[in-house]
N, CA, C and O of each residue as an XYZ file, in Angstrom:
696
protein
N      98.731    150.668     15.840
C      98.062    149.766     14.927
C      96.808    149.218     15.598
O      96.835    148.838     16.769
N      95.729    149.180     14.860
C      94.499    148.549     15.322
C      94.442    147.133     14.774
O      94.621    146.911     13.576
N      94.190    146.174     15.661
C      94.044    144.771     15.285
C      92.631    144.353     15.654
O      92.181    144.584     16.776
N      91.932    143.738     14.708
C      90.537    143.364     14.908
C      90.401    141.849     15.016
O      91.005    141.105     14.244
N      89.609    141.405     15.973
C      89.303    139.986     16.115
C      87.989    139.724     15.384
O      86.963    140.337     15.679
N      88.041    138.806     14.432
C      86.871    138.465     13.640
C      86.718    136.949     13.637
O      87.709    136.223     13.716
N      85.483    136.473     13.547
C      85.261    135.026     13.555
C      84.128    134.672     12.612
O      83.320    135.516     12.225
N      84.095    133.403     12.255
C      83.031    132.927     11.392
C      82.858    131.425     11.491
O      83.791    130.689     11.814
N      81.656    130.994     11.207
C      81.333    129.578     11.083
C      80.654    129.405      9.739
O      79.694    130.108      9.425
N      81.153    128.468      8.944
C      80.604    128.268      7.619
C      80.311    126.808      7.333
O      80.940    125.904      7.883
N      79.342    126.605      6.458
C      78.940    125.268      6.048
C      79.037    125.169      4.531
O      78.823    126.158      3.829
N      79.356    123.992      4.025
C      79.430    123.782      2.591
C      79.469    122.311      2.258
O      79.524    121.461      3.147
N      79.441    122.013      0.971
C      79.490    120.622      0.530
C      80.881    120.023      0.713
O      81.025    118.807      0.830
N      81.907    120.880      0.737
C      83.285    120.435      0.941
C      83.913    121.256      2.060
O      83.384    122.295      2.454
N      85.044    120.780      2.567
C      85.753    121.528      3.617
C      86.186    122.906      3.114
O      86.124    123.892      3.847
N      86.625    122.961      1.854
C      87.053    124.249      1.292
C      85.879    125.221      1.175
O      86.017    126.406      1.477
N      84.732    124.720      0.738
C      83.550    125.578      0.636
C      83.113    126.061      2.020
O      82.692    127.208      2.167
N      83.209    125.204      3.029
C      82.873    125.604      4.399
C      83.850    126.672      4.897
O      83.442    127.623      5.564
N      85.139    126.518      4.576
C      86.153    127.513      4.938
C      85.826    128.860      4.301
O      85.889    129.892      4.968
N      85.478    128.856      3.016
C      85.134    130.100      2.329
C      83.893    130.746      2.956
O      83.841    131.966      3.112
N      82.903    129.935      3.312
C      81.696    130.475      3.948
C      82.029    131.084      5.309
O      81.446    132.100      5.688
N      82.960    130.475      6.050
C      83.385    131.038      7.340
C      84.134    132.352      7.139
O      83.943    133.303      7.896
N      84.984    132.401      6.122
C      85.673    133.662      5.795
C      84.666    134.749      5.445
O      84.824    135.902      5.847
N      83.639    134.383      4.702
C      82.608    135.353      4.333
C      81.887    135.871      5.571
O      81.642    137.071      5.693
N      81.548    134.971      6.486
C      80.882    135.411      7.711
C      81.794    136.316      8.542
O      81.319    137.224      9.224
N      83.102    136.064      8.481
C      84.066    136.906      9.197
C      84.381    138.194      8.438
O      85.139    139.033      8.925
N      83.803    138.351      7.249
C      83.960    139.555      6.407
C      85.368    139.734      5.856
O      85.828    140.861      5.671
N      86.055    138.616      5.591
C      87.399    138.707      5.020
C      87.577    137.770      3.823
O      88.706    137.430      3.470
N      86.484    137.354      3.204
C      86.538    136.356      2.131
C      87.185    136.865      0.854
O      87.709    136.061      0.084
N      87.169    138.140      0.604
C      87.639    138.654     -0.682
C      89.075    139.147     -0.665
O      89.507    139.863     -1.568
N      89.815    138.757      0.373
C      91.232    139.102      0.485
C      92.089    137.866      0.258
O      91.609    136.739      0.385
N      93.355    138.076     -0.076
C      94.369    137.029     -0.041
C      95.005    137.092      1.339
O      95.623    138.095      1.698
N      94.855    136.027      2.107
C      95.322    136.028      3.488
C      96.812    135.721      3.573
O      97.307    134.784      2.947
N      97.506    136.522      4.352
C      98.922    136.313      4.642
C      99.004    135.973      6.127
O      98.719    136.807      6.985
N      99.400    134.731      6.415
C      99.408    134.243      7.796
C     100.636    134.751      8.538
O     101.767    134.631      8.066
N     100.385    135.323      9.716
C     101.438    135.810     10.594
C     101.620    134.856     11.764
O     100.788    133.978     11.994
N     102.702    135.029     12.496
C     102.915    134.191     13.669
C     102.251    134.824     14.882
O     101.037    135.023     14.858
N     102.972    135.145     15.925
C     102.301    135.417     17.196
C     102.609    136.762     17.842
O     102.165    136.993     18.967
N     103.327    137.639     17.208
C     103.788    138.853     17.882
C     102.842    140.033     17.638
O     102.498    140.352     16.501
N     102.437    140.665     18.731
C     101.633    141.890     18.671
C     102.610    143.062     18.779
O     103.297    143.190     19.792
N     102.684    143.916     17.761
C     103.635    145.036     17.789
C     103.301    146.049     18.885
O     102.147    146.161     19.298
N     104.322    146.796     19.361
C     104.074    147.865     20.328
C     103.049    148.865     19.791
O     102.900    149.037     18.581
N     102.365    149.504     20.697
C     101.368    150.542     20.412
C     100.145    150.002     19.680
O      99.424    150.766     19.038
N      99.900    148.691     19.767
C      98.732    148.092     19.121
C      97.534    148.121     20.054
O      97.670    148.050     21.275
N      96.358    148.228     19.452
C      95.106    148.138     20.190
C      94.279    147.027     19.559
O      94.173    146.943     18.335
N      93.694    146.174     20.396
C      92.916    145.041     19.906
C      91.439    145.326     20.140
O      91.026    145.703     21.237
N      90.652    145.136     19.082
C      89.215    145.386     19.126
C      88.463    144.129     18.717
O      88.941    143.348     17.894
N      87.287    143.941     19.296
C      86.401    142.846     18.905
C      85.078    143.440     18.420
O      84.087    143.419     19.150
N      85.054    143.967     17.196
C      83.807    144.551     16.694
C      82.769    143.475     16.400
O      83.112    142.320     16.148
N      81.514    143.861     16.436
C      80.444    142.960     16.029
C      80.591    142.675     14.537
O      81.137    143.494     13.799
N      80.107    141.517     14.092
C      80.266    141.105     12.683
C      79.778    142.171     11.718
O      80.401    142.405     10.682
N      78.669    142.821     12.050
C      78.125    143.827     11.128
C      78.984    145.090     11.067
O      78.824    145.905     10.158
N      79.904    145.259     12.041
C      80.784    146.427     12.045
C      82.081    146.188     11.287
O      82.785    147.143     10.960
N      82.414    144.924     10.999
C      83.684    144.604     10.348
C      83.873    145.353      9.032
O      84.954    145.905      8.822
N      82.882    145.406      8.126
C      83.115    146.125      6.870
C      83.467    147.596      7.081
O      84.102    148.204      6.219
N      83.070    148.170      8.200
C      83.374    149.566      8.470
C      84.740    149.753      9.111
O      85.237    150.877      9.177
N      85.362    148.667      9.588
C      86.653    148.789     10.252
C      87.810    148.400      9.342
O      88.925    148.890      9.520
N      87.560    147.523      8.367
C      88.608    147.100      7.440
C      88.575    147.948      6.184
O      87.524    148.412      5.742
N      89.748    148.135      5.628
C      89.835    148.807      4.341
C      90.549    147.877      3.369
O      91.271    146.969      3.780
N      90.345    148.107      2.113
C      91.002    147.290      1.108
C      90.015    146.826      0.069
O      88.802    146.902      0.261
N      90.548    146.347     -1.029
C      89.712    145.930     -2.139
C      89.894    144.469     -2.477
O      90.716    143.769     -1.885
N      89.119    144.029     -3.430
C      89.111    142.650     -3.897
C      90.532    142.195     -4.230
O      91.212    142.818     -5.046
N      90.975    141.110     -3.597
C      92.271    140.525     -3.904
C      93.454    141.147     -3.198
O      94.577    140.673     -3.365
N      93.243    142.202     -2.406
C      94.361    142.779     -1.660
C      94.860    141.782     -0.624
O      94.159    140.831     -0.279
N      96.063    142.002     -0.134
C      96.640    141.156      0.909
C      96.059    141.567      2.256
O      95.856    142.752      2.520
N      95.795    140.588      3.095
C      95.310    140.852      4.437
C      96.149    140.028      5.405
O      96.189    138.800      5.330
N      96.815    140.726      6.310
C      97.718    140.084      7.260
C      96.919    139.648      8.487
O      96.259    140.462      9.133
N      96.987    138.338      8.802
C      96.167    137.780      9.877
C      96.936    136.731     10.673
O      97.845    136.074     10.166
N      96.543    136.600     11.927
C      96.810    135.387     12.706
C      95.493    134.638     12.640
O      94.448    135.205     12.958
N      95.519    133.375     12.234
C      94.272    132.654     11.989
C      94.291    131.268     12.633
O      95.282    130.540     12.572
N      93.174    130.937     13.243
C      92.920    129.578     13.727
C      91.693    129.078     12.981
O      90.675    129.769     12.930
N      91.779    127.889     12.404
C      90.619    127.353     11.683
C      90.609    125.850     11.757
O      91.642    125.189     11.657
N      89.414    125.328     11.936
C      89.217    123.876     12.002
C      88.103    123.500     11.033
O      87.016    124.076     11.064
N      88.387    122.528     10.174
C      87.410    122.036      9.207
C      87.029    120.603      9.576
O      87.872    119.813      9.999
N      85.760    120.287      9.410
C      85.274    118.944      9.764
C      84.230    118.495      8.758
O      83.365    119.275      8.360
N      84.314    117.212      8.339
C      83.309    116.691      7.404
C      82.694    115.372      7.867
O      82.048    114.679      7.082
N      82.893    115.022      9.141
C      82.278    113.822      9.700
C      81.062    114.235     10.511
O      81.180    114.963     11.497
N      79.895    113.768     10.093
C      78.646    114.119     10.760
C      78.739    113.799     12.254
O      79.144    112.705     12.647
N      78.354    114.779     13.073
C      78.371    114.629     14.517
C      79.638    115.110     15.191
O      79.651    115.287     16.409
N      80.710    115.329     14.432
C      81.956    115.828     15.015
C      81.940    117.348     15.104
O      81.318    118.026     14.287
N      82.631    117.867     16.108
C      82.719    119.314     16.318
C      83.995    119.884     15.719
O      85.011    119.196     15.619
N      83.930    121.145     15.322
C      85.079    121.908     14.838
C      85.169    123.187     15.669
O      84.280    124.035     15.605
N      86.237    123.325     16.443
C      86.448    124.491     17.299
C      87.755    125.179     16.925
O      88.737    124.519     16.587
N      87.760    126.505     16.986
C      88.954    127.293     16.698
C      88.993    128.479     17.651
O      87.955    129.010     18.045
N      90.202    128.885     18.013
C      90.305    130.026     18.913
C      91.645    130.715     18.828
O      92.663    130.125     18.467
N      91.604    131.984     19.174
C      92.813    132.798     19.296
C      92.837    133.361     20.701
O      91.826    133.844     21.210
N      94.000    133.292     21.318
C      94.190    133.895     22.628
C      95.280    134.937     22.540
O      96.132    134.896     21.652
N      95.243    135.875     23.475
C      96.276    136.910     23.470
C      96.508    137.466     24.865
O      95.640    137.434     25.737
N      97.712    137.972     25.029
C      98.111    138.732     26.207
C      98.760    139.999     25.687
O      99.396    140.009     24.633
N      98.586    141.074     26.454
C      99.081    142.360     25.956
C      99.417    143.273     27.121
O      98.631    143.422     28.056
N     100.589    143.880     27.055
C     101.005    144.862     28.044
C     100.189    146.134     27.860
O     100.152    146.693     26.764
N      99.541    146.592     28.911
C      98.664    147.776     28.829
C      99.432    149.044     28.486
O      98.909    149.906     27.780
N     100.664    149.175     28.973
C     101.435    150.405     28.733
C     102.022    150.462     27.323
O     101.832    151.447     26.610
N     102.733    149.412     26.924
C     103.450    149.445     25.645
C     102.594    148.998     24.461
O     102.865    149.381     23.323
N     101.560    148.186     24.720
C     100.737    147.646     23.643
C     101.299    146.394     23.015
O     100.624    145.763     22.203
N     102.525    146.012     23.369
C     103.101    144.801     22.777
C     102.530    143.564     23.461
O     102.069    143.620     24.601
N     102.572    142.452     22.743
C     102.026    141.234     23.317
C     102.191    140.046     22.399
O     103.011    140.049     21.480
N     101.382    139.018     22.671
C     101.483    137.747     21.961
C     100.104    137.200     21.621
O      99.165    137.332     22.406
N      99.986    136.586     20.449
C      98.816    135.821     20.050
C      99.194    134.350     19.999
O     100.352    134.010     19.756
N      98.218    133.476     20.227
C      98.353    132.051     19.906
C      97.063    131.616     19.237
O      96.004    132.201     19.466
N      97.157    130.595     18.417
C      95.988    130.083     17.720
C      95.935    128.567     17.901
O      96.943    127.869     17.788
N      94.732    128.086     18.184
C      94.556    126.640     18.374
C      93.243    126.181     17.769
O      92.287    126.947     17.649
N      93.221    124.910     17.393
C      92.034    124.272     16.836
C      91.859    122.941     17.534
O      92.825    122.356     18.023
N      90.603    122.453     17.580
C      90.369    121.153     18.188
C      88.932    120.702     18.027
O      88.136    121.318     17.319
N      88.622    119.599     18.713
C      87.283    119.019     18.603
C      86.389    119.389     19.779
O      85.246    118.939     19.851
N      86.906    120.219     20.717
C      86.063    120.686     21.826
C      86.510    122.063     22.287
O      87.683    122.423     22.188
N      85.561    122.813     22.785
C      85.837    124.140     23.329
C      86.855    124.047     24.460
O      87.803    124.828     24.536
N      86.632    123.074     25.333
C      87.510    122.910     26.503
C      88.964    122.703     26.091
O      89.863    123.331     26.650
N      89.200    121.820     25.110
C      90.566    121.549     24.666
C      91.215    122.788     24.056
O      92.382    123.073     24.325
N      90.473    123.519     23.244
C      91.022    124.721     22.613
C      91.359    125.769     23.680
O      92.436    126.364     23.642
N      90.456    125.996     24.620
C      90.721    126.977     25.685
C      91.926    126.574     26.529
O      92.748    127.419     26.881
N      92.032    125.285     26.855
C      93.166    124.799     27.646
C      94.481    124.996     26.892
O      95.475    125.433     27.471
N      94.478    124.669     25.593
C      95.683    124.839     24.781
C      96.091    126.310     24.678
O      97.277    126.632     24.742
N      95.118    127.191     24.522
C      95.421    128.629     24.457
C      96.075    129.081     25.757
O      97.116    129.738     25.734
N      95.471    128.734     26.886
C      96.026    129.131     28.182
C      97.430    128.569     28.390
O      98.334    129.296     28.801
N      97.617    127.288     28.110
C      98.930    126.658     28.297
C      99.985    127.294     27.403
O     101.096    127.575     27.853
N      99.643    127.521     26.145
C     100.608    128.114     25.209
C     101.016    129.516     25.640
O     102.202    129.846     25.656
N     100.026    130.344     25.990
C     100.364    131.715     26.385
C     101.194    131.741     27.668
O     102.110    132.554     27.790
N     100.890    130.873     28.614
C     101.702    130.806     29.828
C     103.144    130.439     29.497
O     104.078    131.028     30.041
N     103.326    129.457     28.597
C     104.678    129.054     28.216
C     105.400    130.139     27.424
O     106.590    130.365     27.641
N     104.699    130.819     26.504
C     105.339    131.879     25.726
C     105.810    133.023     26.619
O     106.886    133.581     26.405
N     105.002    133.370     27.619
C     105.423    134.421     28.555
C     106.591    133.939     29.408
O     107.518    134.702     29.679
N     106.551    132.677     29.832
C     107.632    132.114     30.649
C     108.945    132.118     29.870
O     109.990    132.487     30.407
N     108.888    131.707     28.597
C     110.086    131.692     27.757
C     110.703    133.083     27.657
O     111.926    133.225     27.660
N     109.865    134.102     27.569
C     110.340    135.482     27.427
C     110.600    136.171     28.761
O     111.120    137.286     28.803
N     110.234    135.498     29.852
C     110.361    136.073     31.199
C     109.623    137.407     31.303
O     110.114    138.369     31.894
N     108.406    137.431     30.698
C     107.560    138.628     30.700
C     106.150    138.207     31.084
O     105.618    137.231     30.555
N     105.550    138.946     32.007
C     104.144    138.732     32.340
C     103.348    139.849     31.692
O     103.377    140.991     32.152
N     102.640    139.519     30.624
C     101.849    140.515     29.905
C     100.480    140.739     30.532
O      99.720    141.585     30.060
N     100.151    139.996     31.585
C      98.857    140.195     32.226
C      97.874    139.095     31.886
O      98.265    138.002     31.479
N      96.584    139.394     32.058
C      95.561    138.358     31.903
C      95.437    137.851     30.464
O      95.740    138.551     29.498
N      94.978    136.605     30.369
C      94.769    135.954     29.077
C      93.366    136.295     28.568
O      92.375    136.182     29.290
N      93.316    136.713     27.305
C      92.058    136.979     26.602
C      91.922    135.947     25.498
O      92.921    135.445     24.983
N      90.681    135.629     25.133
C      90.515    134.698     24.018
C      89.155    134.842     23.362
O      88.191    135.317     23.963
N      89.112    134.416     22.109
C      87.880    134.299     21.333
C      87.872    132.889     20.763
O      88.784    132.501     20.034
N      86.832    132.118     21.100
C      86.727    130.727     20.664
C      85.339    130.516     20.066
O      84.339    130.937     20.648
N      85.277    129.866     18.901
C      83.996    129.554     18.263
C      84.010    128.100     17.809
O      85.065    127.514     17.568
N      82.812    127.537     17.699
C      82.729    126.156     17.255
C      81.352    125.799     16.753
O      80.378    126.518     16.979
N      81.287    124.660     16.057
C      80.020    124.160     15.508
C      80.144    122.663     15.292
O      81.241    122.108     15.222
N      78.995    122.034     15.190
C      78.920    120.604     14.926
C      78.622    120.374     13.452
O      77.777    121.053     12.868
N      79.315    119.417     12.857
C      79.057    119.046     11.466
C      77.741    118.282     11.412
O      77.576    117.253     12.067
N      76.810    118.801     10.621
C      75.498    118.157     10.484
C      75.413    117.376      9.182
O      75.091    116.188      9.188
N      75.694    118.018      8.095
C      75.806    117.371      6.785
C      76.890    118.109      6.026
O      77.174    119.266      6.333
N      77.487    117.484      5.066
C      78.537    118.151      4.300
C      79.735    118.442      5.180
O      80.304    117.535      5.787
N      80.118    119.715      5.248
C      81.295    120.125      6.004
C      81.008    121.403      6.781
O      80.113    122.174      6.435
N      81.789    121.610      7.838
C      81.709    122.822      8.634
C      83.129    123.336      8.872
O      84.079    122.555      8.930
N      83.261    124.646      9.009
C      84.536    125.268      9.352
C      84.282    126.357     10.387
O      83.387    127.186     10.223
N      85.071    126.345     11.446
C      85.060    127.413     12.443
C      86.402    128.118     12.371
O      87.446    127.471     12.291
N      86.377    129.439     12.398
C      87.638    130.176     12.349
C      87.571    131.451     13.173
O      86.511    132.048     13.360
N      88.745    131.845     13.661
C      88.930    133.113     14.355
C      90.189    133.736     13.786
O      91.200    133.055     13.610
N      90.130    135.036     13.495
C      91.271    135.757     12.936
C      91.571    136.999     13.746
O      90.665    137.684     14.220
N      92.845    137.279     13.898
C      93.303    138.587     14.355
C      93.759    139.299     13.089
O      94.762    138.921     12.483
N      93.025    140.322     12.696
C      93.237    141.001     11.426
C      94.097    142.246     11.660
O      93.695    143.174     12.360
N      95.280    142.242     11.063
C      96.215    143.355     11.242
C      95.912    144.499     10.281
O      95.433    145.553     10.700
N      96.189    144.297      9.001
C      95.926    145.350      8.018
C      95.962    144.762      6.623
O      96.514    143.685      6.395
N      95.373    145.477      5.711
C      95.413    145.109      4.295
C      96.443    145.969      3.588
O      96.744    147.083      4.016
N      96.974    145.442      2.510
C      97.837    146.251      1.649
C      97.596    145.828      0.212
O      97.252    144.681     -0.076
N      97.784    146.782     -0.674
C      97.596    146.470     -2.082
C      98.848    145.776     -2.608
O      99.773    145.493     -1.847
N      98.876    145.507     -3.890
C     100.009    144.779     -4.465
C     101.179    145.686     -4.806
O     102.168    145.238     -5.387
N     101.070    146.970     -4.445
C     102.195    147.895     -4.578
C     102.878    148.097     -3.235
O     103.678    149.017     -3.067
N     102.552    147.211     -2.260
C     103.132    147.219     -0.915
C     102.793    148.455     -0.110
O     103.546    148.833      0.787
N     101.684    149.088     -0.412
C     101.264    150.255      0.347
C     100.143    149.855      1.297
O      99.126    149.321      0.856
N     100.315    150.110      2.621
C      99.193    149.855      3.532
C      98.001    150.710      3.133
O      98.160    151.870      2.752
N      96.834    150.148      3.221
C      95.636    150.860      2.807
C      95.041    151.616      3.990
O      94.890    151.077      5.086
N      94.713    152.863      3.741
C      94.092    153.682      4.780
C      92.639    153.963      4.465
O      91.891    154.413      5.332
N      92.238    153.708      3.251
C      90.832    153.823      2.904
C      90.568    152.914      1.718
O      91.495    152.506      1.018
N      89.328    152.606      1.501
C      89.031    151.739      0.379
C      87.712    151.014      0.575
O      86.933    151.333      1.473
N      87.487    150.062     -0.257
C      86.218    149.337     -0.284
C      86.493    147.873      0.008
O      87.256    147.230     -0.712
N      85.891    147.348      1.039
C      86.049    145.940      1.389
C      85.282    145.061      0.429
O      85.726    143.958      0.107
N      84.171    145.518     -0.022
C      83.299    144.691     -0.830
C      82.176    144.142      0.026
O      82.158    144.364      1.237
N      81.244    143.433     -0.576
C      80.087    143.002      0.167
C      80.453    141.959      1.227
O      81.298    141.091      1.011
N      79.804    142.072      2.346
C      79.962    141.095      3.422
C      78.579    140.560      3.734
O      77.690    141.311      4.136
N      78.401    139.282      3.550
C      77.097    138.687      3.837
C      77.217    137.860      5.096
O      77.895    136.833      5.111
N      76.560    138.306      6.155
C      76.648    137.583      7.423
C      75.395    136.785      7.653
O      75.275    136.104      8.672
């Protein structure tokens, strides 16, 4: 399975509009998101494509389900920051691993929480998956609202429960 890390920062008059703008920047706005927990299946590969490459890596159509691990922070107080991040560890041989997602008001806090959580998750399982990886994004609320988000995108499926292997994502405006 290929898992893609995508991120976005969006602005809007409301927190919801900012969230939608961030989803659009991450190229996943036209899907129904299904939130997953933290397990990376065996034989998975994680990719961090550039934003302009996302439409070429995802398949699916308007309204299809999209399985994601998502971190998102919304803020509507001028001058406050919104930070979101996903961290992961992964065994190089088997491909199995763990994701964690955190949100906060500073990059430092989000990075610290990601590191602490992944260390504890590995300790609980008595498994060392190796080095910690992460993607963290953030922005300051200037007017209206801002949303920062990071997603680990697993796969899309239509409403007939069939994983999609080809299709049209729809327009992505970055």
